[in-house]
N, C-alpha and C positions, 0 to 999 in steps of 0.2 A: 501494499499500499505505501502511495507517496506522501513523502510529510503533506503537512496542512503548513503552507509558511502561512501568515499574517503578518498588522504592523509592527505587532510586539516584540513578533524573533526573527527578523527582515535584517536587523548586523548580524543576528551570531551566526541563521543561517548561511547569509553570503560571506561571511571572516574564511572561507577554504581558498587552499591554490586548487581544488578539484570545480568543474566547469560544475554550475550548478545554472539546474531549466526551472526553470514556473512560466507555467500552465493555467493561463490567465482565464477562470471561465466563470456562468453564473450558471443557478440553478433549469432557470428557465430556457436556457438554451440548448438545442438542441443539438446542435456540429459538437457541443459542445458535451453532453452528452455520450454521445458516439465518439469520443477520446480518452477519456478521462480510463475508461479500462486498460486503455494502450498505454495513459502514462506511467497509471498501475502497476504495469506485465513490467514496464521500462527499469522501472525501479527498481524493480529487484534485480531487472537484471542488471544493469550498471549501480548497482550497491559495491561499494566502495570503487570504483571509480570516478562515481556524475553524484551529484546530492539531484532529484529529480519533485519535483513542489508541485501540490499547486494553488490557488491564490484565487474565492468567492471575492469579487469585484467591489460585490454587495454587500461584503461584510469589512476589506481591507478598500474599503475608498482612498483613503492618503495615497496606498502602494500604489493599484489600480493610477492615482493624478502624478504621481515619481514618476513613471516611465510613462503618460498620456495613454492609458490602453485606452482606446474607441470600441474598438471591433472584440467581439468572445468569441472562438478563444484566437484566443492572443499564447503565444510561447515563445520569452526568450531565456536567450543562452548569454548567461555571466559567467564570467570568467577576471577575476583579479579584480571584483567590483565593478568592471565595466559589462556592457552591451556587445556581443562580440556575435549575433545576431538571430534572427523573426523572423518568426511561419506565420501568418494569419489568417483564418479560417481553420475548416476542415481538413485540416490535411492527413492524408496514406501517413499509416504506421512506417511505410519506410523511407515516408522526407524524414520524418521525426528525428528516427535512429539514424539518415544519413547526417546530420548534419552534431546530435552529438559527440558520434567517430571523427566527424571532422577534428570537433571544439575540446575531443577528448587530454 
């Protein structure tokens, strides 16, 4: 299961030399619901190599605003506290995996 990232635990979560993946989602978003099990699966597969998280935009408004999230799902790839890549929309698992591999 992917880690739930919040406004409160964000700084602690990204304080790592590993790739941090944040899936910004919302309960009412159909594509978000389709990506959710993929994110959970990838979090298990890449455990120890990457920190894969989920962020509910409705309960983490400050974090969504910080990254100017306008559409969900949006997946950010963060390395050394810098956004290094981004995917927007209901992308396939292969595309998410490709980005993780590229930045791990």
